[in-house]
N, C-alpha and C positions, 0 to 999 in steps of 0.2 A: 437767377431766376425772380419772379414775381412771388412777393411774400406780404404776408397780413399778421395779423394775432386772430385768431379763436378764441372767445371767451369758453370758458368750462365752469357749466354748475355741478356742483358735489351734491349739495342738497340747498335748501332756500335758505339764502343768505350767505352762500359762502361757495364763490367762484376763486376759478383761476385763470390762468393766460396758456397760449400754448403757440407757438411759434408754428407759423403753416411757409411752405415754400409750395409754389402753384406751379406744375409740368408746362408745357411749353403751349399745350395744345389747350390748356387753360382748366381741363377733369383728367379724372382718371381713377382708377384704383389708389387705394391710398394706404403709406404706411407709416403707421406712428413708433416712433423713433425715440426709446427711452436711453435719459440721461445716467449717466457714470456720477458719481461721488462731486461733482464740480459745477452742478447745476447747467442751467442752458445756457450754454458759453458760445464762442464764437466755434470752437471748435465743431463743436455739434450742429450748428447752424447750419456751418459748408457742408457735412455730413446729409443734413434733409435737401440742399440746396443741390446736392449730386442724386439724392434720390430725386428729386423732382426732373433733373435733365433725366431721369432714365423714365419717365414717364406714371411718376407717383405725385398724389398729394401728400407730401410730407409734414405731419403734424409732428412736433417737440415738445409735453407737456411740461410746465413745470413744477415736480415733482417733491421741492423742497417748498413749496407754497404755504405749508403751515410757520417755519423757521421766518418768514419772512418773502412777500413778492420779489421775481426778479434777481435770485440768487444767481452770481454770477464768477465763478472761480477760475482763476489760471492754472500754473502747472511747475508755479516757485514753490518754497518749502514751507513759508508763510501759508500758500491758499491749503496747500495738501493738510495742517493742521486745523483749518476752517472746517476744510470737505472734513474730511475726519471726526469731528467734533459733531459736525449734520449727520454724521451715517451711525453712528453710536446711538443716536436720537432718532434715528427713521425708522417709523414704520411697516414692515412689506402692505402689512394686511389693508391700510391704510390707502396705500402707495395702490396695490388693487384695487380696490374703490376707485381712486381718480384715475387708471386706466382704463375700467370700465365706463366712466361720466367720460372721456375723453372719447372712447368708441361710439356711445350715443350720440353726441356730441358733432362727432366725424359723420357720423352716420345721414344727419340731420343737415349736411353742408353740399349747399347747388351744385358744387366743383365736383363731389366722389361719384363715381359711377362704376357700382359694381361693389368688390369686396374688400377688406382690408387685414391690412400686416402687421406683424409689430416685427423690429429688429431693434436689438437690447446690444449696451456696453456694459462688462465690468456689473454693475449693482445692477444697470439696466437688461444685463445680460440673465441673470437671475429672474426680474421681473418679466424678461416677456418670458420664460418660461412658466411662472406663477400663472400670467396671462394667459397662453396657452391652456392650462388646468383648471383656471375658475372666471374665464370671461366668454365670450362669443366670435374671437379673434378668429381669422380663417387661414393663420399661418404665421408662425416664430421662427424667430431668426437670431440666437443666444450666443455672443461672443464673451467668451470666456469670462463667464457667469460666476462668480463667487459664492459658495455656499451651496449650489443646487443640492449636492451629494446631503445637505441637510434636510431636504423635503423632496424624497424620492417616494414618499406616499402618497402626491402629487402624480405622479405618472399616470396611473390608471384613469387619470381622469381625464386625459391629453384626449381630442380625438383630429387633432386639425394638424397639417403637417409641421414637422419643428426640426430644426436645423441648428446642431451645435459645434462652433471653432473652439477649441485650444492650444495652446500651446504648449512642449513636451517641457519647456523651460521656465512656466509659469508657478514663482512661490506663493503664488496666493490661489490656485488650484493647482495642487500637485497633480503626478501624473494616480496616486493613486485614489483621489477624489475622482477625475476622470473615470476611471475605471470602475469607480463605483457607479459613477452616470451610465455608461457605458452597459454592464450586469442589468440596470434597472429598465434598460428604454429596448436591451434582446428583444429580438423576435419581431417589435412591435411595426407594424404598415407605418409609414410616412415617415419616419425619422430619419436623419441622417446623422453621423456625429463624427469630427475630421480632430486629428493632430495633427499640428505641424513643429517639422523638427526644426529646433534653433531659434523656437520663435516661446517668447513671455509674455508676462500678462500686457495687455496694451498694443500689441504687436501691432493692431491696425488703427492706429491713433497717428493721425501724421504728424500734428505738432508735439509730439513728444520723442523723445530720444528712444524711446521704447520700438518704434517702427522697424518694423520689418517687412521690408516691399513685398518680397516675393509671395511669403505669407497671408499678406493682406491683400495683395493680387489674386488669386487663386479662395481666397474664402471668399471676396465678392464675388467673384463669377458665381460660386455655388450658392449663395444667397439670392441670388438675382435671379439661378434656374430655377431655385426654388418658390420663390414670389411669381415669376412670372407664371408656372405652371399653378399655384394654386390661384393668384390673383389676375393673371395678365400685367399689363397688356400685349400684345402679341405683334411682332412686324415682320414682315418679310423680308428678313438681314441680305439674303442671296439675292433679291431683286435689288435694294437700294446700293447693293457693292456695285453689281449690274452698272449701275447709272451713274454712279461714280468712276466708274472705271472708261465709259464712253464719254465722259465731258472730258476725261484724262488725257485718254489715246482718238478716240474718235472725233469730236466736235471740238477737240482742243481748246475749250473754252475756261480761264481758271476763276470768274466770275460762280461759273454755275458747280469748277468741282469743291472751290471752298463752300457755297450753299448747302452740300452734301453734308459739310461738318459740325461737331461740338465750337461754342464762342473758343475752347481754348486747345485745339489738337493737335496732334501731333504725329510725325514721320521720322521713322527711323530707317535708313536702307543697311541693314547688321554690317555686309562688308567694307562699304564705304563709309558708314558713320554721315551721310549726307538724308538732307529733309529739312526739318525743321520744327520749333515749339511756337506753339501761339498764333493766332489768327494773320499776326504783320509780318512775323518771319517766316508762317508758311505761306503764307499768299506771294510774298517775294522770292522766296523758293521754287515753285509751281508759276509764277508768272516768265522769270529769267535765265531758272538753271534746270528745268524738269518739262513742263510741254515745248517750249520751242527747242529744248537742247535732244531730243529723242528722235530717232531717227523715221523717218517718212514711211518705210516698209515694214514698221513696228507691228508684230504679227503675236496675241496670246493666245496660246492652243491649250483649251482645258484638259487636266488629268483626270481630277477627284476636287471633288469640295464637301466638307464636312461645315454644316451648319448647328450652332449652339445656343444657349441662351442669348450670348450676349456677345457672339464674334462669329465669324467665317475662315476657314482653314481652305483655303484656295493652293491646288497643287497645278502649277502649268508648264509649256516649256516657251519659254521667251525669245523670242526668234526677231534679227533685225540684222540689217548691213550698216558696218560702221563706218559711213561717210558723210556723218559728223562728229566736233568734240564732244563727249556726252557726257557733261559734268558731273552727274549724282552716280555715274556708274564707272566711267573713266577718266574722272578729271584730270586737266591736262594731257592727256595723252592725240595727239595730233589723228586724226581720219584715216585709218589704211584700206577701205574699200574692202575690207573683208565679212564674211557671211556667218553671223555665229546663233551658235543653238544651244541655250541654255536650262537646264529644270531649275526651277522658280519657285519658293513656295512665299505667299503673304498670309500673315497673320490679322485679321483685321477687328478688331476691337469695335464694340457701339456704346452706345447711350442712349438708352430709347429708340428712337429712329433716325440717328445721328451717327455719322462714324466721329470715333472718338481719339482711338491713336491706329497707326498700321507700323506694324515690324516685317519688315521683308528680307529674304535669305535668296542668296543664290551663293555658288562654288565660282570668286573673283578669278583660281586659276583655271577653272576652264575657259573661262572668258579671257585670259591673258594667251593660253597655248593659240587659242582660235585667231587671235589676231597678228599673232607673231612676235609675244614679246615675253614668252615664256617656251623653257624647251620641255618639252616633254620628254624627251630622251636621257635627260639629266636628272627629273624629280617623280615623285610617285605621285605626275597627275595626269589626265586626260581631257581630251578635246571633247568635239560634238559628239564622241562615242557615249557619252555619260547620258546626253539626249536621247540619242537613237536606242541605247538602253533599257532607259526608261518607257519606251513605247514596244520595248520586246525584250521582254525578261530572256527569251531563249538565245538570245548573246551571249557569247561568254563571258563568264566572269573571272575573278582571279587575275584579269593579263597581268595588273602591274604586279604583282606578289610573285618577285622572282624565284620563293622554293616553291612556291604552290607544285610546282612539278615532286618536289620532295616526299610530299604523303601519298602518291600515287601507290594504289596494293595494299598500304598500311590497314588495318584492323581500325573497324570504326562502331 
């Protein structure tokens, strides 16, 4: 993402820098990202870049500036020692003043369109909470904020939406502390609190061995949902997905298809593990193995669509004649000329107004039955009947269960 520095004045003669990542549109609502105890390091700048890709002016203030400008630490043992030294000398009250000054500076930026939220991690998670209580921020997201339970008297001051993310294995914020926070915010409008099973401290930090991808993905989607609702921007994800599939299946235009996606997208067809990661790999996949290897009579029949803050879930029937070797669905299988109908689910994640990734699911056994490569008489699998029952729920259930008849007439 394009980036620049923002100078933030705290008081006459005292200022510090903030890293700014700009969205593709060049302007938008803003998110102030609040640091861990490691300063504004590459990991945090990468987080800012990802929020810029989501459509936000992402601003990361240097809250360690009183110890020295531009402090940037990694995650090695010696860096942890330095970070802990800074943390022990760190003033939360001064940091809140710095955040308020950052908000003032951001509101003066020509790139700002609308409101400002905060997203904080660890130390920054607590600071996001304090910012919600003591500044005019419009939304706050707190990742595993350490010590929030020590400042619960501030809950009454919070008027903006706020989201808390905790891991149930976090030694720095144990579940007893999480329950204190939960009790303090219970019944308050605009508060969300989530606990992630199997996740410890810093579960959303991609550059550390504490990273827990399922928890991080779920937490990010919930964060984006809260920010979209409070700040915007709002995108017509349904229309964006329709345009992408038009380029794939109607106009069959590789360049246009890739143009609907972020700089580093990925596609994963779950049953066959086909697709690609990154522009170059995925463009190759689309150009040589997907678009020209999809039967010409392919039809997508919509069944249902759910649109969230950052993704679309499409349920459909996928219909085609197997008159070409389909690299991505039936790799290495010669055309059989048989007609196939299968239920298919696409889970499509967006960053901003571009596709980030697709997870595509279908029942491969049903495909193999319909092209004659799997004997449905010997295995508990079905062919086109799965598609027909999706359209007509009154068709018989449990036909594959040989013992279904045994429960006939038994009490329920």
